[in-house]
PDB file of N, CA, C and O in Angstrom, chain B, residues numbered from 101:
ATOM      1  N   MET B 101     -19.315   6.266   1.548  1.00  0.00           N
ATOM      2  CA  MET B 101     -19.706   4.946   2.063  1.00  0.00           C
ATOM      3  C   MET B 101     -19.715   5.009   3.583  1.00  0.00           C
ATOM      4  O   MET B 101     -18.806   5.596   4.170  1.00  0.00           O
ATOM      5  N   THR B 102     -20.684   4.441   4.220  1.00  0.00           N
ATOM      6  CA  THR B 102     -20.783   4.403   5.642  1.00  0.00           C
ATOM      7  C   THR B 102     -20.116   3.148   6.203  1.00  0.00           C
ATOM      8  O   THR B 102     -20.147   2.067   5.616  1.00  0.00           O
ATOM      9  N   SER B 103     -19.505   3.358   7.385  1.00  0.00           N
ATOM     10  CA  SER B 103     -18.915   2.209   8.067  1.00  0.00           C
ATOM     11  C   SER B 103     -20.025   1.279   8.451  1.00  0.00           C
ATOM     12  O   SER B 103     -20.947   1.662   9.172  1.00  0.00           O
ATOM     13  N   LEU B 104     -19.945   0.009   7.958  1.00  0.00           N
ATOM     14  CA  LEU B 104     -21.025  -0.943   8.221  1.00  0.00           C
ATOM     15  C   LEU B 104     -21.053  -1.490   9.642  1.00  0.00           C
ATOM     16  O   LEU B 104     -22.081  -1.977  10.113  1.00  0.00           O
ATOM     17  N   ASP B 105     -19.920  -1.404  10.312  1.00  0.00           N
ATOM     18  CA  ASP B 105     -19.868  -1.881  11.686  1.00  0.00           C
ATOM     19  C   ASP B 105     -20.717  -1.006  12.644  1.00  0.00           C
ATOM     20  O   ASP B 105     -21.439  -1.529  13.493  1.00  0.00           O
ATOM     21  N   HIS B 106     -20.616   0.346  12.490  1.00  0.00           N
ATOM     22  CA  HIS B 106     -21.332   1.277  13.283  1.00  0.00           C
ATOM     23  C   HIS B 106     -21.816   2.441  12.392  1.00  0.00           C
ATOM     24  O   HIS B 106     -21.240   3.528  12.433  1.00  0.00           O
ATOM     25  N   PRO B 107     -22.845   2.219  11.611  1.00  0.00           N
ATOM     26  CA  PRO B 107     -23.261   3.235  10.626  1.00  0.00           C
ATOM     27  C   PRO B 107     -23.679   4.567  11.311  1.00  0.00           C
ATOM     28  O   PRO B 107     -23.428   5.641  10.763  1.00  0.00           O
ATOM     29  N   ARG B 108     -24.298   4.499  12.473  1.00  0.00           N
ATOM     30  CA  ARG B 108     -24.735   5.729  13.103  1.00  0.00           C
ATOM     31  C   ARG B 108     -23.588   6.644  13.506  1.00  0.00           C
ATOM     32  O   ARG B 108     -23.649   7.865  13.359  1.00  0.00           O
ATOM     33  N   LEU B 109     -22.514   5.991  14.033  1.00  0.00           N
ATOM     34  CA  LEU B 109     -21.290   6.762  14.436  1.00  0.00           C
ATOM     35  C   LEU B 109     -20.652   7.379  13.225  1.00  0.00           C
ATOM     36  O   LEU B 109     -20.277   8.551  13.257  1.00  0.00           O
ATOM     37  N   SER B 110     -20.514   6.607  12.131  1.00  0.00           N
ATOM     38  CA  SER B 110     -19.930   7.095  10.901  1.00  0.00           C
ATOM     39  C   SER B 110     -20.772   8.276  10.395  1.00  0.00           C
ATOM     40  O   SER B 110     -20.231   9.334  10.071  1.00  0.00           O
ATOM     41  N   GLY B 111     -22.096   8.089  10.330  1.00  0.00           N
ATOM     42  CA  GLY B 111     -22.961   9.134   9.837  1.00  0.00           C
ATOM     43  C   GLY B 111     -22.941  10.370  10.610  1.00  0.00           C
ATOM     44  O   GLY B 111     -22.973  11.461  10.040  1.00  0.00           O
ATOM     45  N   LEU B 112     -22.886  10.249  11.973  1.00  0.00           N
ATOM     46  CA  LEU B 112     -22.806  11.418  12.863  1.00  0.00           C
ATOM     47  C   LEU B 112     -21.521  12.156  12.605  1.00  0.00           C
ATOM     48  O   LEU B 112     -21.520  13.386  12.582  1.00  0.00           O
ATOM     49  N   ALA B 113     -20.424  11.450  12.409  1.00  0.00           N
ATOM     50  CA  ALA B 113     -19.159  12.126  12.157  1.00  0.00           C
ATOM     51  C   ALA B 113     -19.133  12.882  10.861  1.00  0.00           C
ATOM     52  O   ALA B 113     -18.389  13.854  10.733  1.00  0.00           O
ATOM     53  N   ARG B 114     -19.939  12.462   9.873  1.00  0.00           N
ATOM     54  CA  ARG B 114     -20.039  13.156   8.614  1.00  0.00           C
ATOM     55  C   ARG B 114     -20.936  14.350   8.654  1.00  0.00           C
ATOM     56  O   ARG B 114     -20.860  15.204   7.770  1.00  0.00           O
ATOM     57  N   ASN B 115     -21.806  14.447   9.672  1.00  0.00           N
ATOM     58  CA  ASN B 115     -22.802  15.500   9.773  1.00  0.00           C
ATOM     59  C   ASN B 115     -22.088  16.882   9.952  1.00  0.00           C
ATOM     60  O   ASN B 115     -21.346  17.087  10.912  1.00  0.00           O
ATOM     61  N   PRO B 116     -22.335  17.797   9.014  1.00  0.00           N
ATOM     62  CA  PRO B 116     -21.685  19.103   9.127  1.00  0.00           C
ATOM     63  C   PRO B 116     -22.094  19.927  10.343  1.00  0.00           C
ATOM     64  O   PRO B 116     -21.415  20.878  10.730  1.00  0.00           O
ATOM     65  N   ALA B 117     -23.250  19.528  10.949  1.00  0.00           N
ATOM     66  CA  ALA B 117     -23.747  20.304  12.124  1.00  0.00           C
ATOM     67  C   ALA B 117     -23.313  19.637  13.462  1.00  0.00           C
ATOM     68  O   ALA B 117     -23.691  20.107  14.535  1.00  0.00           O
ATOM     69  N   ALA B 118     -22.537  18.568  13.392  1.00  0.00           N
ATOM     70  CA  ALA B 118     -22.079  17.910  14.624  1.00  0.00           C
ATOM     71  C   ALA B 118     -21.119  18.866  15.355  1.00  0.00           C
ATOM     72  O   ALA B 118     -20.195  19.406  14.748  1.00  0.00           O
ATOM     73  N   PRO B 119     -21.343  19.066  16.648  1.00  0.00           N
ATOM     74  CA  PRO B 119     -20.493  20.000  17.429  1.00  0.00           C
ATOM     75  C   PRO B 119     -19.145  19.397  17.670  1.00  0.00           C
ATOM     76  O   PRO B 119     -18.966  18.181  17.617  1.00  0.00           O
ATOM     77  N   GLN B 120     -18.197  20.263  17.937  1.00  0.00           N
ATOM     78  CA  GLN B 120     -16.792  19.943  18.088  1.00  0.00           C
ATOM     79  C   GLN B 120     -16.591  18.886  19.204  1.00  0.00           C
ATOM     80  O   GLN B 120     -15.806  17.955  19.021  1.00  0.00           O
ATOM     81  N   ASP B 121     -17.278  19.015  20.340  1.00  0.00           N
ATOM     82  CA  ASP B 121     -17.072  18.039  21.399  1.00  0.00           C
ATOM     83  C   ASP B 121     -17.533  16.641  21.000  1.00  0.00           C
ATOM     84  O   ASP B 121     -16.949  15.652  21.442  1.00  0.00           O
ATOM     85  N   VAL B 122     -18.579  16.544  20.166  1.00  0.00           N
ATOM     86  CA  VAL B 122     -18.994  15.246  19.677  1.00  0.00           C
ATOM     87  C   VAL B 122     -17.953  14.666  18.735  1.00  0.00           C
ATOM     88  O   VAL B 122     -17.635  13.480  18.831  1.00  0.00           O
ATOM     89  N   LEU B 123     -17.422  15.457  17.843  1.00  0.00           N
ATOM     90  CA  LEU B 123     -16.383  14.993  16.930  1.00  0.00           C
ATOM     91  C   LEU B 123     -15.147  14.523  17.692  1.00  0.00           C
ATOM     92  O   LEU B 123     -14.527  13.525  17.324  1.00  0.00           O
ATOM     93  N   ILE B 124     -14.802  15.226  18.728  1.00  0.00           N
ATOM     94  CA  ILE B 124     -13.633  14.790  19.506  1.00  0.00           C
ATOM     95  C   ILE B 124     -13.858  13.376  20.143  1.00  0.00           C
ATOM     96  O   ILE B 124     -12.978  12.515  20.154  1.00  0.00           O
ATOM     97  N   ARG B 125     -15.054  13.216  20.648  1.00  0.00           N
ATOM     98  CA  ARG B 125     -15.431  11.898  21.207  1.00  0.00           C
ATOM     99  C   ARG B 125     -15.456  10.785  20.137  1.00  0.00           C
ATOM    100  O   ARG B 125     -15.032   9.658  20.395  1.00  0.00           O
ATOM    101  N   LEU B 126     -15.963  11.120  18.926  1.00  0.00           N
ATOM    102  CA  LEU B 126     -16.056  10.196  17.805  1.00  0.00           C
ATOM    103  C   LEU B 126     -14.643   9.826  17.312  1.00  0.00           C
ATOM    104  O   LEU B 126     -14.441   8.728  16.793  1.00  0.00           O
ATOM    105  N   ALA B 127     -13.678  10.726  17.470  1.00  0.00           N
ATOM    106  CA  ALA B 127     -12.313  10.440  17.031  1.00  0.00           C
ATOM    107  C   ALA B 127     -11.713   9.194  17.695  1.00  0.00           C
ATOM    108  O   ALA B 127     -10.812   8.566  17.140  1.00  0.00           O
ATOM    109  N   GLY B 128     -12.213   8.841  18.878  1.00  0.00           N
ATOM    110  CA  GLY B 128     -11.765   7.701  19.609  1.00  0.00           C
ATOM    111  C   GLY B 128     -12.333   6.378  19.081  1.00  0.00           C
ATOM    112  O   GLY B 128     -11.963   5.308  19.565  1.00  0.00           O
ATOM    113  N   HIS B 129     -13.202   6.447  18.121  1.00  0.00           N
ATOM    114  CA  HIS B 129     -13.876   5.253  17.592  1.00  0.00           C
ATOM    115  C   HIS B 129     -13.574   5.136  16.094  1.00  0.00           C
ATOM    116  O   HIS B 129     -13.658   6.108  15.343  1.00  0.00           O
ATOM    117  N   LYS B 130     -13.217   3.905  15.686  1.00  0.00           N
ATOM    118  CA  LYS B 130     -12.833   3.663  14.287  1.00  0.00           C
ATOM    119  C   LYS B 130     -13.932   4.124  13.288  1.00  0.00           C
ATOM    120  O   LYS B 130     -13.613   4.690  12.242  1.00  0.00           O
ATOM    121  N   ALA B 131     -15.183   3.888  13.605  1.00  0.00           N
ATOM    122  CA  ALA B 131     -16.287   4.305  12.669  1.00  0.00           C
ATOM    123  C   ALA B 131     -16.358   5.840  12.667  1.00  0.00           C
ATOM    124  O   ALA B 131     -16.633   6.443  11.630  1.00  0.00           O
ATOM    125  N   GLY B 132     -16.120   6.452  13.785  1.00  0.00           N
ATOM    126  CA  GLY B 132     -16.139   7.927  13.848  1.00  0.00           C
ATOM    127  C   GLY B 132     -15.032   8.527  12.966  1.00  0.00           C
ATOM    128  O   GLY B 132     -15.269   9.483  12.229  1.00  0.00           O
ATOM    129  N   ARG B 133     -13.830   7.958  13.049  1.00  0.00           N
ATOM    130  CA  ARG B 133     -12.745   8.417  12.245  1.00  0.00           C
ATOM    131  C   ARG B 133     -12.997   8.205  10.781  1.00  0.00           C
ATOM    132  O   ARG B 133     -12.588   9.009   9.943  1.00  0.00           O
ATOM    133  N   HIS B 134     -13.696   7.081  10.462  1.00  0.00           N
ATOM    134  CA  HIS B 134     -14.039   6.779   9.067  1.00  0.00           C
ATOM    135  C   HIS B 134     -15.053   7.888   8.590  1.00  0.00           C
ATOM    136  O   HIS B 134     -14.868   8.421   7.496  1.00  0.00           O
ATOM    137  N   GLY B 135     -16.041   8.219   9.326  1.00  0.00           N
ATOM    138  CA  GLY B 135     -16.978   9.215   8.939  1.00  0.00           C
ATOM    139  C   GLY B 135     -16.299  10.589   8.748  1.00  0.00           C
ATOM    140  O   GLY B 135     -16.605  11.305   7.795  1.00  0.00           O
ATOM    141  N   MET B 136     -15.391  10.944   9.646  1.00  0.00           N
ATOM    142  CA  MET B 136     -14.716  12.224   9.546  1.00  0.00           C
ATOM    143  C   MET B 136     -13.806  12.267   8.295  1.00  0.00           C
ATOM    144  O   MET B 136     -13.572  13.337   7.733  1.00  0.00           O
ATOM    145  N   SER B 137     -13.291  11.080   7.865  1.00  0.00           N
ATOM    146  CA  SER B 137     -12.472  11.075   6.658  1.00  0.00           C
ATOM    147  C   SER B 137     -13.295  11.413   5.363  1.00  0.00           C
ATOM    148  O   SER B 137     -12.754  11.811   4.331  1.00  0.00           O
ATOM    149  N   LEU B 138     -14.579  11.231   5.493  1.00  0.00           N
ATOM    150  CA  LEU B 138     -15.492  11.570   4.354  1.00  0.00           C
ATOM    151  C   LEU B 138     -16.087  12.966   4.458  1.00  0.00           C
ATOM    152  O   LEU B 138     -16.772  13.429   3.546  1.00  0.00           O
ATOM    153  N   ARG B 139     -15.825  13.624   5.560  1.00  0.00           N
ATOM    154  CA  ARG B 139     -16.416  14.915   5.823  1.00  0.00           C
ATOM    155  C   ARG B 139     -15.759  15.974   4.952  1.00  0.00           C
ATOM    156  O   ARG B 139     -14.570  15.896   4.641  1.00  0.00           O
ATOM    157  N   ARG B 140     -16.535  16.938   4.574  1.00  0.00           N
ATOM    158  CA  ARG B 140     -16.004  18.068   3.721  1.00  0.00           C
ATOM    159  C   ARG B 140     -15.694  19.250   4.604  1.00  0.00           C
ATOM    160  O   ARG B 140     -16.276  19.401   5.678  1.00  0.00           O
ATOM    161  N   GLY B 141     -14.773  20.095   4.155  1.00  0.00           N
ATOM    162  CA  GLY B 141     -14.446  21.291   4.872  1.00  0.00           C
ATOM    163  C   GLY B 141     -13.345  21.103   5.921  1.00  0.00           C
ATOM    164  O   GLY B 141     -12.847  20.003   6.161  1.00  0.00           O
ATOM    165  N   ARG B 142     -12.998  22.235   6.526  1.00  0.00           N
ATOM    166  CA  ARG B 142     -11.888  22.258   7.462  1.00  0.00           C
ATOM    167  C   ARG B 142     -12.329  21.653   8.830  1.00  0.00           C
ATOM    168  O   ARG B 142     -13.437  21.896   9.308  1.00  0.00           O
ATOM    169  N   LEU B 143     -11.454  20.893   9.403  1.00  0.00           N
ATOM    170  CA  LEU B 143     -11.631  20.355  10.715  1.00  0.00           C
ATOM    171  C   LEU B 143     -11.002  21.272  11.740  1.00  0.00           C
ATOM    172  O   LEU B 143      -9.914  21.803  11.515  1.00  0.00           O
ATOM    173  N   GLU B 144     -11.672  21.465  12.864  1.00  0.00           N
ATOM    174  CA  GLU B 144     -11.142  22.285  13.926  1.00  0.00           C
ATOM    175  C   GLU B 144      -9.847  21.679  14.522  1.00  0.00           C
ATOM    176  O   GLU B 144      -9.665  20.462  14.538  1.00  0.00           O
ATOM    177  N   ASP B 145      -8.966  22.558  15.005  1.00  0.00           N
ATOM    178  CA  ASP B 145      -7.682  22.077  15.528  1.00  0.00           C
ATOM    179  C   ASP B 145      -7.827  21.024  16.624  1.00  0.00           C
ATOM    180  O   ASP B 145      -7.057  20.066  16.684  1.00  0.00           O
ATOM    181  N   ALA B 146      -8.819  21.213  17.488  1.00  0.00           N
ATOM    182  CA  ALA B 146      -9.023  20.231  18.604  1.00  0.00           C
ATOM    183  C   ALA B 146      -9.432  18.884  18.036  1.00  0.00           C
ATOM    184  O   ALA B 146      -9.031  17.848  18.566  1.00  0.00           O
ATOM    185  N   VAL B 147     -10.199  18.876  16.999  1.00  0.00           N
ATOM    186  CA  VAL B 147     -10.644  17.625  16.339  1.00  0.00           C
ATOM    187  C   VAL B 147      -9.412  16.940  15.700  1.00  0.00           C
ATOM    188  O   VAL B 147      -9.236  15.727  15.820  1.00  0.00           O
ATOM    189  N   VAL B 148      -8.590  17.720  15.037  1.00  0.00           N
ATOM    190  CA  VAL B 148      -7.363  17.152  14.412  1.00  0.00           C
ATOM    191  C   VAL B 148      -6.491  16.552  15.478  1.00  0.00           C
ATOM    192  O   VAL B 148      -5.988  15.440  15.320  1.00  0.00           O
ATOM    193  N   GLU B 149      -6.300  17.280  16.577  1.00  0.00           N
ATOM    194  CA  GLU B 149      -5.476  16.730  17.707  1.00  0.00           C
ATOM    195  C   GLU B 149      -6.039  15.398  18.171  1.00  0.00           C
ATOM    196  O   GLU B 149      -5.282  14.450  18.377  1.00  0.00           O
ATOM    197  N   ALA B 150      -7.361  15.309  18.339  1.00  0.00           N
ATOM    198  CA  ALA B 150      -7.994  14.061  18.724  1.00  0.00           C
ATOM    199  C   ALA B 150      -7.715  12.933  17.725  1.00  0.00           C
ATOM    200  O   ALA B 150      -7.411  11.802  18.105  1.00  0.00           O
ATOM    201  N   LEU B 151      -7.826  13.268  16.468  1.00  0.00           N
ATOM    202  CA  LEU B 151      -7.540  12.286  15.381  1.00  0.00           C
ATOM    203  C   LEU B 151      -6.093  11.823  15.441  1.00  0.00           C
ATOM    204  O   LEU B 151      -5.805  10.645  15.232  1.00  0.00           O
ATOM    205  N   LEU B 152      -5.169  12.762  15.730  1.00  0.00           N
ATOM    206  CA  LEU B 152      -3.780  12.355  15.831  1.00  0.00           C
ATOM    207  C   LEU B 152      -3.510  11.472  17.064  1.00  0.00           C
ATOM    208  O   LEU B 152      -2.636  10.606  17.065  1.00  0.00           O
ATOM    209  N   THR B 153      -4.309  11.741  18.112  1.00  0.00           N
ATOM    210  CA  THR B 153      -4.119  10.967  19.352  1.00  0.00           C
ATOM    211  C   THR B 153      -4.707   9.525  19.201  1.00  0.00           C
ATOM    212  O   THR B 153      -4.079   8.550  19.611  1.00  0.00           O
ATOM    213  N   TYR B 154      -5.886   9.422  18.623  1.00  0.00           N
ATOM    214  CA  TYR B 154      -6.566   8.158  18.575  1.00  0.00           C
ATOM    215  C   TYR B 154      -6.386   7.393  17.229  1.00  0.00           C
ATOM    216  O   TYR B 154      -6.604   6.184  17.152  1.00  0.00           O
ATOM    217  N   GLY B 155      -5.991   8.128  16.200  1.00  0.00           N
ATOM    218  CA  GLY B 155      -5.941   7.518  14.859  1.00  0.00           C
ATOM    219  C   GLY B 155      -4.584   6.836  14.607  1.00  0.00           C
ATOM    220  O   GLY B 155      -3.772   6.639  15.511  1.00  0.00           O
ATOM    221  N   ASP B 156      -4.392   6.492  13.332  1.00  0.00           N
ATOM    222  CA  ASP B 156      -3.156   5.836  12.908  1.00  0.00           C
ATOM    223  C   ASP B 156      -2.678   6.545  11.618  1.00  0.00           C
ATOM    224  O   ASP B 156      -3.160   7.622  11.266  1.00  0.00           O
ATOM    225  N   ASP B 157      -1.746   5.923  10.953  1.00  0.00           N
ATOM    226  CA  ASP B 157      -1.196   6.618   9.751  1.00  0.00           C
ATOM    227  C   ASP B 157      -2.260   6.676   8.653  1.00  0.00           C
ATOM    228  O   ASP B 157      -2.224   7.578   7.817  1.00  0.00           O
ATOM    229  N   HIS B 158      -3.207   5.728   8.638  1.00  0.00           N
ATOM    230  CA  HIS B 158      -4.325   5.777   7.634  1.00  0.00           C
ATOM    231  C   HIS B 158      -5.182   7.030   7.934  1.00  0.00           C
ATOM    232  O   HIS B 158      -5.579   7.721   6.997  1.00  0.00           O
ATOM    233  N   THR B 159      -5.469   7.332   9.183  1.00  0.00           N
ATOM    234  CA  THR B 159      -6.239   8.519   9.529  1.00  0.00           C
ATOM    235  C   THR B 159      -5.476   9.780   9.126  1.00  0.00           C
ATOM    236  O   THR B 159      -6.074  10.741   8.641  1.00  0.00           O
ATOM    237  N   ALA B 160      -4.180   9.778   9.322  1.00  0.00           N
ATOM    238  CA  ALA B 160      -3.340  10.972   9.021  1.00  0.00           C
ATOM    239  C   ALA B 160      -3.332  11.268   7.534  1.00  0.00           C
ATOM    240  O   ALA B 160      -3.149  12.420   7.141  1.00  0.00           O
ATOM    241  N   VAL B 161      -3.524  10.278   6.714  1.00  0.00           N
ATOM    242  CA  VAL B 161      -3.502  10.550   5.286  1.00  0.00           C
ATOM    243  C   VAL B 161      -4.587  11.561   4.846  1.00  0.00           C
ATOM    244  O   VAL B 161      -4.383  12.332   3.909  1.00  0.00           O
ATOM    245  N   GLY B 162      -5.738  11.539   5.540  1.00  0.00           N
ATOM    246  CA  GLY B 162      -6.833  12.444   5.208  1.00  0.00           C
ATOM    247  C   GLY B 162      -6.601  13.853   5.788  1.00  0.00           C
ATOM    248  O   GLY B 162      -7.373  14.763   5.487  1.00  0.00           O
ATOM    249  N   LEU B 163      -5.599  14.045   6.578  1.00  0.00           N
ATOM    250  CA  LEU B 163      -5.333  15.321   7.175  1.00  0.00           C
ATOM    251  C   LEU B 163      -4.349  16.092   6.293  1.00  0.00           C
ATOM    252  O   LEU B 163      -3.138  16.041   6.510  1.00  0.00           O
ATOM    253  N   HIS B 164      -4.871  16.792   5.314  1.00  0.00           N
ATOM    254  CA  HIS B 164      -3.995  17.480   4.386  1.00  0.00           C
ATOM    255  C   HIS B 164      -4.699  18.685   3.812  1.00  0.00           C
ATOM    256  O   HIS B 164      -5.911  18.846   3.959  1.00  0.00           O
ATOM    257  N   GLY B 165      -3.926  19.529   3.158  1.00  0.00           N
ATOM    258  CA  GLY B 165      -4.474  20.677   2.387  1.00  0.00           C
ATOM    259  C   GLY B 165      -5.380  21.557   3.245  1.00  0.00           C
ATOM    260  O   GLY B 165      -5.087  21.837   4.408  1.00  0.00           O
ATOM    261  N   ASP B 166      -6.482  21.984   2.642  1.00  0.00           N
ATOM    262  CA  ASP B 166      -7.374  22.906   3.311  1.00  0.00           C
ATOM    263  C   ASP B 166      -8.207  22.298   4.420  1.00  0.00           C
ATOM    264  O   ASP B 166      -8.955  22.989   5.111  1.00  0.00           O
ATOM    265  N   ARG B 167      -8.069  21.021   4.573  1.00  0.00           N
ATOM    266  CA  ARG B 167      -8.852  20.383   5.703  1.00  0.00           C
ATOM    267  C   ARG B 167      -8.359  20.727   7.091  1.00  0.00           C
ATOM    268  O   ARG B 167      -9.078  20.585   8.081  1.00  0.00           O
ATOM    269  N   ILE B 168      -7.070  21.199   7.146  1.00  0.00           N
ATOM    270  CA  ILE B 168      -6.470  21.512   8.455  1.00  0.00           C
ATOM    271  C   ILE B 168      -5.803  22.824   8.349  1.00  0.00           C
ATOM    272  O   ILE B 168      -5.455  23.283   7.261  1.00  0.00           O
ATOM    273  N   SER B 169      -5.616  23.454   9.515  1.00  0.00           N
ATOM    274  CA  SER B 169      -4.982  24.774   9.625  1.00  0.00           C
ATOM    275  C   SER B 169      -3.453  24.681   9.415  1.00  0.00           C
ATOM    276  O   SER B 169      -2.878  23.602   9.555  1.00  0.00           O
ATOM    277  N   PRO B 170      -2.828  25.752   9.096  1.00  0.00           N
ATOM    278  CA  PRO B 170      -1.361  25.709   8.955  1.00  0.00           C
ATOM    279  C   PRO B 170      -0.676  25.283  10.281  1.00  0.00           C
ATOM    280  O   PRO B 170       0.379  24.649  10.251  1.00  0.00           O
ATOM    281  N   GLU B 171      -1.248  25.615  11.382  1.00  0.00           N
ATOM    282  CA  GLU B 171      -0.657  25.181  12.676  1.00  0.00           C
ATOM    283  C   GLU B 171      -0.674  23.651  12.794  1.00  0.00           C
ATOM    284  O   GLU B 171       0.289  23.049  13.269  1.00  0.00           O
ATOM    285  N   MET B 172      -1.760  23.038  12.365  1.00  0.00           N
ATOM    286  CA  MET B 172      -1.862  21.598  12.446  1.00  0.00           C
ATOM    287  C   MET B 172      -0.947  20.914  11.434  1.00  0.00           C
ATOM    288  O   MET B 172      -0.424  19.832  11.700  1.00  0.00           O
ATOM    289  N   ARG B 173      -0.754  21.542  10.274  1.00  0.00           N
ATOM    290  CA  ARG B 173       0.215  20.989   9.286  1.00  0.00           C
ATOM    291  C   ARG B 173       1.601  20.966   9.916  1.00  0.00           C
ATOM    292  O   ARG B 173       2.335  19.987   9.776  1.00  0.00           O
ATOM    293  N   ARG B 174       1.960  22.043  10.610  1.00  0.00           N
ATOM    294  CA  ARG B 174       3.297  22.095  11.294  1.00  0.00           C
ATOM    295  C   ARG B 174       3.345  21.040  12.400  1.00  0.00           C
ATOM    296  O   ARG B 174       4.386  20.414  12.600  1.00  0.00           O
ATOM    297  N   ARG B 175       2.249  20.834  13.114  1.00  0.00           N
ATOM    298  CA  ARG B 175       2.173  19.808  14.173  1.00  0.00           C
ATOM    299  C   ARG B 175       2.359  18.433  13.594  1.00  0.00           C
ATOM    300  O   ARG B 175       3.051  17.610  14.193  1.00  0.00           O
ATOM    301  N   ILE B 176       1.767  18.145  12.446  1.00  0.00           N
ATOM    302  CA  ILE B 176       1.923  16.831  11.829  1.00  0.00           C
ATOM    303  C   ILE B 176       3.384  16.674  11.320  1.00  0.00           C
ATOM    304  O   ILE B 176       3.965  15.595  11.432  1.00  0.00           O
ATOM    305  N   ALA B 177       3.949  17.728  10.777  1.00  0.00           N
ATOM    306  CA  ALA B 177       5.316  17.700  10.227  1.00  0.00           C
ATOM    307  C   ALA B 177       6.288  17.333  11.329  1.00  0.00           C
ATOM    308  O   ALA B 177       7.302  16.686  11.065  1.00  0.00           O
ATOM    309  N   GLY B 178       5.995  17.741  12.583  1.00  0.00           N
ATOM    310  CA  GLY B 178       6.886  17.457  13.706  1.00  0.00           C
ATOM    311  C   GLY B 178       6.475  16.276  14.527  1.00  0.00           C
ATOM    312  O   GLY B 178       7.020  16.071  15.612  1.00  0.00           O
ATOM    313  N   HIS B 179       5.521  15.475  14.053  1.00  0.00           N
ATOM    314  CA  HIS B 179       5.018  14.366  14.852  1.00  0.00           C
ATOM    315  C   HIS B 179       6.110  13.302  15.008  1.00  0.00           C
ATOM    316  O   HIS B 179       6.854  13.016  14.070  1.00  0.00           O
ATOM    317  N   PRO B 180       6.192  12.711  16.235  1.00  0.00           N
ATOM    318  CA  PRO B 180       7.298  11.766  16.500  1.00  0.00           C
ATOM    319  C   PRO B 180       7.140  10.418  15.730  1.00  0.00           C
ATOM    320  O   PRO B 180       8.120   9.695  15.550  1.00  0.00           O
ATOM    321  N   ASP B 181       5.953  10.103  15.299  1.00  0.00           N
ATOM    322  CA  ASP B 181       5.753   8.820  14.581  1.00  0.00           C
ATOM    323  C   ASP B 181       5.938   9.074  13.054  1.00  0.00           C
ATOM    324  O   ASP B 181       5.142   9.778  12.432  1.00  0.00           O
ATOM    325  N   PRO B 182       7.033   8.466  12.461  1.00  0.00           N
ATOM    326  CA  PRO B 182       7.285   8.700  11.088  1.00  0.00           C
ATOM    327  C   PRO B 182       6.168   8.303  10.145  1.00  0.00           C
ATOM    328  O   PRO B 182       6.039   8.888   9.070  1.00  0.00           O
ATOM    329  N   ALA B 183       5.353   7.322  10.517  1.00  0.00           N
ATOM    330  CA  ALA B 183       4.233   6.895   9.644  1.00  0.00           C
ATOM    331  C   ALA B 183       3.220   8.019   9.508  1.00  0.00           C
ATOM    332  O   ALA B 183       2.676   8.241   8.427  1.00  0.00           O
ATOM    333  N   ILE B 184       2.965   8.730  10.605  1.00  0.00           N
ATOM    334  CA  ILE B 184       2.060   9.872  10.556  1.00  0.00           C
ATOM    335  C   ILE B 184       2.703  11.090   9.925  1.00  0.00           C
ATOM    336  O   ILE B 184       2.060  11.800   9.152  1.00  0.00           O
ATOM    337  N   ARG B 185       3.942  11.339  10.240  1.00  0.00           N
ATOM    338  CA  ARG B 185       4.654  12.467   9.676  1.00  0.00           C
ATOM    339  C   ARG B 185       4.755  12.368   8.135  1.00  0.00           C
ATOM    340  O   ARG B 185       4.659  13.378   7.439  1.00  0.00           O
ATOM    341  N   ASP B 186       4.944  11.171   7.629  1.00  0.00           N
ATOM    342  CA  ASP B 186       5.102  10.939   6.171  1.00  0.00           C
ATOM    343  C   ASP B 186       3.855  10.625   5.445  1.00  0.00           C
ATOM    344  O   ASP B 186       3.901  10.456   4.226  1.00  0.00           O
ATOM    345  N   ALA B 187       2.705  10.532   6.118  1.00  0.00           N
ATOM    346  CA  ALA B 187       1.443  10.173   5.483  1.00  0.00           C
ATOM    347  C   ALA B 187       0.975  11.170   4.455  1.00  0.00           C
ATOM    348  O   ALA B 187      -0.078  10.982   3.847  1.00  0.00           O
TER     349      ALA B 187
END
């Protein structure tokens, strides 16, 4: 489902060809984070960092398993916010 508030941003974030710098910028926008939550495959570490910076515990729920690197899993496990750490 596309974010109805900003469907273009949500759709761009789901695009598998979107470059990393675009995804990092989209992480700062709620519709961009929504689109990335629907994206398949692994997210680059820099994109995950941006999601942790701009997102919330709801965003962190989607950061699990093969979607993120082992380094990012360790980063989330040590996050100072318990809502993100426990998501």
